[in-house]
C-alpha positions as CSV (number, residue, x, y, z in Angstrom):
1,M,-5.9,10.1,13.1
2,D,-5.7,12.5,10.3
3,D,-6.4,10.5,7.1
4,M,-5.5,13.4,4.8
5,H,-1.8,12.9,5.0
6,L,-1.6,9.7,3.1
7,N,-3.3,8.6,-0.1
8,L,-4.1,5.0,0.9
9,S,-7.0,4.5,-1.5
10,L,-6.4,3.5,-5.1
11,F,-6.0,6.7,-7.2
12,A,-7.0,8.9,-4.3
13,T,-7.4,12.6,-4.8
14,P,-5.8,15.0,-2.3
15,L,-7.2,18.2,-1.0
16,Y,-6.2,21.8,-1.6
17,G,-6.2,24.0,1.4
18,I,-7.4,27.6,2.0
19,N,-6.1,29.0,5.3
20,S,-8.9,29.0,7.9
21,N,-7.6,32.3,9.4
22,S,-9.1,34.0,6.4
23,N,-12.1,36.3,7.0
24,N,-13.8,34.7,4.0
25,S,-16.6,32.3,4.8
26,L,-17.4,29.2,2.7
27,N,-20.4,31.0,1.1
28,D,-18.3,34.0,0.0
29,V,-16.8,34.3,-3.5
30,I,-13.2,33.5,-3.1
31,D,-10.9,35.4,-5.4
32,Y,-8.2,32.8,-6.0
33,D,-6.6,33.6,-9.3
34,I,-3.8,31.3,-10.4
35,L,-1.6,34.3,-11.4
36,D,-2.1,37.0,-8.8
37,G,-5.0,36.1,-6.6
38,T,-4.8,36.7,-2.8
39,I,-6.7,35.9,0.3
40,D,-6.3,38.4,3.1
41,G,-3.0,39.5,1.7
42,Y,-1.5,36.0,1.5
43,Y,-0.3,35.1,-2.0
44,Y,-1.1,31.6,-3.3
45,N,0.2,29.7,-6.3
46,Y,-2.6,27.4,-7.4
47,S,-0.4,24.6,-8.6
48,N,2.5,24.6,-6.1
49,Q,0.8,24.8,-2.6
50,P,1.2,21.9,-0.3
51,C,-1.8,19.9,1.0
52,P,-2.3,21.1,4.5
53,S,-4.2,19.0,7.1
54,F,-7.9,19.1,7.0
55,A,-8.4,20.2,10.6
56,Q,-6.5,23.5,10.0
57,N,-7.9,24.5,6.7
58,H,-11.0,24.9,4.6
59,T,-10.3,22.4,1.8
60,Y,-11.5,21.6,-1.7
61,L,-10.8,18.9,-4.2
62,N,-8.0,19.6,-6.6
63,V,-5.2,17.3,-7.7
64,S,-2.8,20.2,-8.4
65,C,-1.8,20.2,-4.7
66,D,-0.4,16.7,-5.0
67,T,3.3,16.9,-4.2
68,T,3.9,14.0,-6.6
69,L,2.2,15.7,-9.5
70,N,5.4,15.5,-11.6
71,F,5.2,11.7,-11.4
72,S,1.4,11.2,-11.4
73,V,0.9,13.1,-14.7
74,P,3.2,11.1,-16.9
75,L,2.4,7.8,-15.1
76,F,-1.4,8.1,-14.9
77,G,-1.9,10.5,-17.8
78,I,0.4,9.0,-20.5
79,I,1.5,5.4,-19.6
80,A,-1.5,4.1,-17.5
81,P,-4.2,4.7,-20.2
82,F,-2.4,2.3,-22.5
83,F,-2.3,-0.5,-19.9
84,I,-5.9,0.3,-18.8
85,V,-7.1,-0.4,-22.3
86,I,-5.0,-3.6,-22.4
87,T,-6.4,-4.7,-19.0
88,I,-10.0,-4.1,-20.1
89,I,-9.5,-6.1,-23.2
90,A,-7.5,-8.9,-21.5
91,N,-9.8,-9.3,-18.5
92,S,-12.9,-9.2,-20.7
93,A,-11.3,-12.0,-22.7
94,I,-10.6,-13.9,-19.5
95,I,-14.2,-13.4,-18.3
96,V,-15.6,-14.7,-21.6
97,V,-13.3,-17.7,-21.7
98,L,-13.8,-18.7,-18.1
99,S,-17.6,-18.3,-18.4
100,K,-17.8,-21.1,-21.0
101,K,-19.4,-24.3,-19.8
102,N,-16.4,-26.5,-20.4
103,M,-14.3,-24.1,-18.3
104,Q,-16.6,-24.2,-15.2
105,T,-14.6,-25.6,-12.3
106,P,-14.4,-24.4,-8.7
107,T,-10.9,-22.9,-9.3
108,N,-12.0,-21.3,-12.5
109,A,-14.9,-19.8,-10.7
110,V,-12.5,-18.0,-8.3
111,L,-10.3,-16.9,-11.2
112,L,-13.5,-15.6,-12.9
113,G,-14.4,-13.6,-9.7
114,M,-10.8,-12.2,-9.6
115,A,-11.0,-11.1,-13.2
116,I,-14.3,-9.4,-12.7
117,C,-13.1,-7.6,-9.5
118,D,-9.8,-6.5,-11.2
119,L,-11.7,-5.3,-14.2
120,L,-14.0,-3.2,-12.1
121,T,-11.1,-1.9,-10.0
122,I,-9.5,-0.4,-13.0
123,L,-12.7,0.4,-14.9
124,F,-14.3,2.8,-12.4
125,P,-11.3,5.2,-11.9
126,A,-10.3,5.1,-15.6
127,P,-12.6,8.0,-16.7
128,G,-11.3,10.2,-13.8
129,L,-7.7,9.4,-14.5
130,I,-8.1,10.2,-18.2
131,Y,-10.0,13.4,-17.5
132,M,-7.6,14.6,-14.9
133,Y,-4.2,13.6,-16.2
134,T,-4.5,12.6,-19.8
135,L,-6.6,15.6,-20.8
136,R,-4.7,17.8,-18.4
137,N,-7.7,19.0,-16.3
138,H,-5.8,18.5,-13.1
139,V,-5.0,22.3,-13.1
140,K,-8.7,23.1,-12.9
141,P,-10.9,23.2,-9.9
142,L,-13.3,20.3,-9.6
143,G,-17.0,21.0,-9.0
144,P,-19.9,21.2,-8.3
145,A,-20.6,18.9,-5.3
146,S,-22.4,16.3,-7.4
147,V,-19.3,15.9,-9.6
148,C,-17.1,15.6,-6.6
149,Y,-19.2,12.8,-5.1
150,I,-19.0,10.9,-8.4
151,Y,-15.3,11.4,-8.7
152,Y,-14.7,10.5,-5.0
153,F,-16.7,7.3,-5.2
154,F,-15.3,6.2,-8.6
155,N,-11.7,6.9,-7.7
156,E,-11.5,5.9,-4.1
157,T,-14.4,4.0,-2.5
158,V,-15.5,1.7,-5.3
159,P,-12.0,0.7,-6.5
160,S,-11.0,-0.1,-2.9
161,L,-14.1,-2.2,-2.5
162,F,-13.4,-4.4,-5.5
163,H,-9.7,-4.5,-4.8
164,T,-10.4,-5.8,-1.3
165,A,-12.6,-8.5,-2.7
166,S,-9.9,-9.4,-5.2
167,I,-7.4,-9.7,-2.4
168,W,-9.4,-12.3,-0.5
169,L,-10.4,-14.1,-3.7
170,T,-6.6,-14.5,-4.3
171,V,-6.3,-15.9,-0.8
172,G,-9.2,-18.3,-1.5
173,L,-7.5,-19.3,-4.8
174,A,-4.3,-20.3,-3.0
175,F,-6.1,-22.1,-0.2
176,Q,-8.3,-23.9,-2.7
177,R,-5.2,-25.1,-4.7
178,Y,-3.5,-26.2,-1.5
179,I,-6.5,-28.4,-0.7
180,Y,-6.5,-29.9,-4.2
181,V,-2.8,-30.6,-4.1
182,C,-2.3,-31.7,-0.5
183,H,-5.7,-32.9,0.7
184,A,-7.5,-34.1,-2.4
185,P,-10.1,-36.3,-0.6
186,V,-11.3,-33.2,1.3
187,A,-11.8,-31.3,-1.9
188,R,-14.6,-33.6,-3.0
189,I,-16.6,-32.5,0.1
190,F,-15.8,-28.9,0.5
191,L,-14.8,-27.5,-2.9
192,T,-18.0,-28.1,-4.9
193,M,-19.2,-25.4,-7.4
194,E,-22.1,-24.5,-5.1
195,K,-19.9,-23.9,-2.1
196,V,-17.2,-22.1,-4.0
197,R,-19.8,-19.7,-5.6
198,R,-21.3,-19.1,-2.2
199,S,-17.9,-18.3,-0.7
200,I,-17.2,-15.8,-3.5
201,F,-20.5,-14.1,-2.8
202,Y,-19.7,-13.9,0.9
203,I,-16.3,-12.4,0.1
204,V,-17.9,-9.7,-2.0
205,I,-20.5,-8.9,0.6
206,A,-17.8,-8.7,3.3
207,A,-15.9,-6.2,1.1
208,V,-19.0,-4.1,0.6
209,I,-19.6,-4.0,4.4
210,H,-16.0,-3.1,5.0
211,Q,-16.2,-0.1,2.7
212,S,-19.8,0.8,3.4
213,T,-19.1,3.6,5.9
214,R,-16.8,5.2,3.3
215,F,-19.8,6.0,1.1
216,F,-21.2,8.2,3.9
217,D,-18.3,9.5,6.0
218,T,-17.5,12.4,3.6
219,E,-19.7,15.4,2.5
220,F,-19.0,17.9,-0.3
221,I,-20.4,21.5,-0.3
222,S,-20.3,23.6,-3.4
223,I,-18.6,26.9,-2.9
224,E,-17.9,29.7,-5.4
225,M,-14.4,31.0,-6.2
226,V,-12.7,33.0,-8.9
227,W,-10.1,31.3,-11.0
228,Q,-8.3,33.0,-13.9
229,G,-11.0,35.7,-13.9
230,E,-13.9,33.3,-14.0
231,K,-16.2,32.0,-11.3
232,Y,-16.0,28.3,-10.5
233,Y,-17.9,26.1,-8.2
234,V,-15.5,24.0,-6.2
235,C,-16.1,21.3,-3.6
236,H,-15.4,21.9,0.1
237,Q,-14.8,18.5,1.6
238,T,-15.8,17.8,5.2
239,Q,-16.5,14.9,7.4
240,A,-20.1,13.8,7.9
241,E,-21.5,14.9,11.2
242,W,-22.1,11.3,12.4
243,V,-18.4,10.5,12.3
244,G,-17.6,13.0,15.0
245,S,-20.8,12.6,17.1
246,I,-20.8,8.8,17.2
247,F,-17.1,7.8,17.0
248,G,-14.9,10.8,16.8
249,E,-12.6,11.3,13.9
250,D,-9.5,9.8,15.6
251,L,-11.3,6.7,16.7
252,Y,-13.1,6.2,13.4
253,Y,-10.0,6.5,11.2
254,T,-7.8,4.5,13.7
255,S,-10.4,1.7,13.7
256,Y,-10.8,1.8,9.9
257,Y,-7.1,1.7,9.1
258,M,-6.3,-0.8,11.8
259,F,-9.0,-3.2,10.5
260,R,-7.8,-2.6,6.9
261,V,-4.1,-3.1,7.7
262,I,-4.9,-6.4,9.5
263,F,-7.6,-7.9,7.3
264,V,-6.8,-6.4,3.9
265,H,-3.0,-6.2,4.0
266,L,-1.1,-8.1,6.6
267,L,-3.3,-11.2,7.1
268,P,-3.8,-11.9,3.4
269,C,-0.1,-11.4,2.7
270,I,0.9,-13.7,5.5
271,L,-1.5,-16.4,4.4
272,L,-0.5,-16.2,0.8
273,I,3.2,-16.4,1.7
274,L,2.6,-19.6,3.8
275,L,0.3,-21.1,1.2
276,N,2.8,-20.3,-1.6
277,I,5.6,-22.1,0.4
278,L,3.4,-25.1,1.0
279,L,2.3,-25.3,-2.6
280,F,5.9,-25.0,-3.9
281,R,7.0,-27.8,-1.5
282,A,4.1,-30.0,-2.7
283,M,4.9,-29.3,-6.3
284,R,8.6,-30.3,-5.8
285,M,7.5,-33.5,-4.1
286,A,5.0,-34.2,-7.0
287,Q,7.8,-33.6,-9.5
288,K,10.0,-36.2,-7.8
289,K,7.1,-38.7,-7.7
290,R,6.3,-38.0,-11.3
291,Q,9.8,-38.7,-12.3
292,K,9.6,-42.1,-10.6
293,L,6.3,-42.9,-12.3
294,F,7.3,-41.7,-15.7
295,D,8.5,-45.1,-17.0
296,K,5.5,-46.9,-15.6
297,C,2.6,-44.8,-16.9
298,C,3.3,-42.0,-19.4
299,K,-0.3,-40.9,-19.6
300,K,-0.6,-40.6,-15.8
301,S,2.6,-38.7,-15.8
302,K,1.3,-36.3,-18.4
303,R,-1.8,-35.5,-16.3
304,A,0.4,-35.0,-13.3
305,N,2.5,-32.6,-15.4
306,D,-0.6,-30.6,-16.3
307,K,-1.5,-30.5,-12.7
308,N,1.9,-29.2,-11.5
309,C,2.0,-26.7,-14.4
310,T,-1.3,-25.3,-13.2
311,T,0.0,-25.1,-9.6
312,F,3.1,-23.4,-10.7
313,M,1.0,-20.9,-12.7
314,L,-1.1,-20.1,-9.6
315,I,2.1,-19.7,-7.6
316,I,3.2,-17.0,-10.0
317,V,-0.2,-15.3,-10.0
318,V,0.0,-15.1,-6.2
319,S,3.7,-14.0,-6.2
320,V,2.9,-11.1,-8.6
321,F,0.1,-10.1,-6.2
322,L,2.4,-10.2,-3.2
323,I,5.1,-8.0,-5.0
324,V,2.5,-5.3,-5.4
325,E,0.6,-5.6,-2.1
326,I,3.5,-6.0,0.4
327,P,4.8,-2.4,-0.1
328,L,1.2,-1.0,0.4
329,A,0.9,-3.1,3.6
330,I,4.3,-1.8,5.0
331,I,3.4,1.8,4.2
332,T,0.0,1.5,5.8
333,V,1.5,0.0,9.0
334,L,4.1,2.8,9.1
335,H,1.3,5.4,8.7
336,I,-0.7,4.0,11.6
337,I,2.4,3.9,13.9
338,S,3.4,7.4,12.8
339,S,-0.1,8.7,13.5
340,L,-0.7,7.0,16.8
341,F,2.7,7.0,18.5
342,I,5.5,9.0,17.1
343,N,5.5,11.2,14.0
344,F,8.5,9.9,11.9
345,L,7.0,9.2,8.5
346,D,7.9,11.4,5.5
347,Y,4.5,11.6,3.8
348,Q,5.9,13.1,0.6
349,I,8.0,9.9,0.2
350,A,5.2,7.7,1.4
351,N,2.7,9.1,-1.1
352,L,5.3,8.8,-3.8
353,C,5.7,5.1,-2.9
354,I,2.0,4.5,-2.9
355,L,1.7,6.3,-6.3
356,F,4.2,3.9,-7.8
357,A,2.6,0.9,-6.0
358,N,-0.8,1.8,-7.5
359,F,0.9,2.2,-10.9
360,F,2.5,-1.2,-10.7
361,L,-0.9,-2.6,-9.7
362,I,-2.2,-1.4,-13.0
363,L,0.7,-3.0,-14.8
364,S,0.2,-6.3,-13.0
365,Y,-3.4,-6.8,-14.2
366,P,-2.6,-7.9,-17.8
367,V,0.0,-10.4,-16.4
368,N,-2.6,-12.9,-15.5
369,F,-3.8,-13.1,-19.1
370,G,-0.3,-13.9,-20.3
371,L,0.1,-16.5,-17.6
372,Y,-3.2,-18.2,-18.5
373,C,-2.3,-18.3,-22.2
374,G,1.3,-19.3,-21.6
375,M,0.7,-22.1,-19.1
376,S,-2.8,-23.4,-19.7
377,R,-3.4,-25.5,-22.8
378,Q,-7.2,-25.6,-22.2
379,F,-7.4,-21.8,-21.8
380,R,-5.5,-21.3,-25.1
381,E,-7.7,-23.8,-26.9
382,T,-10.9,-22.2,-25.6
383,F,-9.6,-18.7,-26.4
384,R,-8.8,-19.7,-30.0
385,E,-12.2,-21.4,-30.4
386,I,-14.0,-18.3,-29.2
387,F,-12.1,-15.5,-30.9
388,F,-10.6,-17.2,-33.9
389,K,-13.3,-19.8,-34.7
390,R,-13.7,-18.7,-38.3
391,S,-10.1,-18.8,-39.1
392,L,-9.7,-22.3,-37.6
393,S,-12.7,-23.6,-39.5
394,A,-11.2,-22.2,-42.7
395,N,-7.9,-23.9,-42.2
396,G,-9.3,-27.4,-41.3
397,N,-12.1,-29.7,-42.3
398,N,-14.6,-31.0,-39.8
399,V,-13.2,-29.1,-36.9
400,T,-15.0,-29.9,-33.7
401,T,-15.2,-27.1,-31.1
402,I,-14.9,-27.8,-27.4
403,M,-18.4,-26.4,-26.9
404,G,-19.7,-29.2,-29.1
405,G,-20.0,-29.3,-32.9
406,V,-20.4,-31.4,-35.9
407,G,-17.4,-33.6,-36.9
408,S,-16.1,-37.1,-36.9
409,S,-16.3,-39.0,-33.7
410,K,-12.5,-39.7,-33.9
411,K,-11.8,-35.9,-34.1
412,H,-14.2,-35.3,-31.3
413,H,-12.5,-37.9,-29.2
414,E,-9.1,-36.4,-29.9
415,M,-10.3,-32.9,-29.0
416,S,-12.0,-34.0,-25.8
417,S,-9.0,-36.1,-24.7
418,R,-6.9,-32.9,-24.4
419,Y,-8.8,-31.9,-21.3
420,S,-8.5,-34.2,-18.4
421,L,-11.7,-32.9,-16.8
422,V,-14.0,-32.6,-19.8
423,N,-15.5,-35.8,-21.2
424,I,-16.8,-36.4,-24.7
425,N,-20.3,-35.3,-24.0
426,G,-19.3,-32.1,-22.3
427,P,-20.2,-32.3,-18.6
428,R,-17.5,-32.1,-16.0
429,T,-16.3,-35.4,-14.5
430,N,-16.6,-35.8,-10.8
431,T,-13.1,-35.7,-9.6
432,T,-11.0,-34.0,-7.0
433,N,-7.8,-34.1,-9.1
434,E,-8.8,-30.8,-10.8
435,T,-6.3,-29.3,-13.2
436,V,-8.1,-26.0,-13.2
437,L,-7.6,-24.4,-16.6
C-alpha cells in the first residue's frame, strides 16, 4: 500500500517528486530553479507539480506540491491560527479548573485527560502551521534533515498520538457516564478515582505503542539543490530499511491502516453512537421520572435536573466528536479498499475532504469550553473564582471561595450547597450519583 497518496495524519506534509529517470544522484547538486530550472531537459514548476508516488520518484518535503494548497493556505494560514490561540487559552482554562480539588471526580479526570490531549494535539503542529502557511514559507524547500525530522514528528506523528488517546478517552467518558446513569451501583466498585486514573494511563500508553513505529519508519537525507539561484539543503524522504526487510512496505502500511481504521476510527465511532443512543434514552426516561417526582421532592428533582443536564452536555460533546471523526473514518476505509482491491478513489478530492475535516477538528476544540461554561454551574463558579477572584471580592463582603476561605458559616453553607458532591469541609462525598462538573 502506497501511503503517500493520502494525508491521513493530522496536518500531514506531502512530498515533492523529482523524476527518478534523471541522471542526477541524490548527492549531486540539483539545479531546480523555480523560474527556469530543468532536470535532464524536463521543465518543472516548483509550485504546480503534482505529488507523484514515492516508489517512482526521489522525493523531498515541500508543501507546495499539495494539490489543495489554494485551500490549505487560507484555512491553516489565516483562519486556523486564530482558533489555535483560542483553543490554547480555552483548554488551558479547562485544565486549571478541572485540576482544582473540589472538581476532582472520576468523570472530570477523564475530561481533564481529554483537554490535555486536545491541547497537545493542537500545540505541537501550531509552530509548523504558522511557519509554513501564515508566514508563507510553504514555497521554500524544507531542510536540512534535522529540521525535517522535527517538522515530521510535530506535524504528523505526535498529533496523531495524542488525538488517538483523545478518541479513546471520549469513548471512556461516554461509557463512564452510561454506567453512572444506567448502572449506578456498579459505579461505586469500578469507577473510583484510582481505577479511572489507571485507565487513562493505559489509554495513553496504548496510543504511544500504536504510533511507536511511526517514529522510526521514515528517514530523511539532506541533499543539496539550487532554488532561485541559491543552494538549499532539502530532505529526501525514504522508508527505513527495517520496514522493507522485516515486513515489506505493502504489509506494513496495510497492517497499520487496517489497525487504525478498526481501532481508531470505526470501533470508537460505533461505540460512541451506541452509547449516545443509550444515554439519550436513559435521559428521556429520567426526565419523565423527574416530572412525576417534582411535586413530591423539589430538592431531589433539582439534583436530578443537574444530573440530566450533565448527561445532555456529554452527549453534545460526543456528538461534536462524531461529526468530525466519521468523515475521516469513511475516507480511511475508502483509501484501504482502493489500495487493496480496486483503484476508484479520487485522491485529490479525498485529500481535500481530509483537509477540511482537520480544519473542522481545530474549530471543534473550543466548543467543549463553551459547553462546560454554558451547562455546568460548578464549572462556571470555579472558573469565576479562579480567574475573577479579585473582582468578586471587591463586589461582595465575606465572599467564601469554593476552595475554602474566611467568611460566615451561613455564606459558606450556601456556597457549598450549590454543589451536590462537595460538602462543607471540602472532600468529595462517597456517592455513585455523580453529577460530574
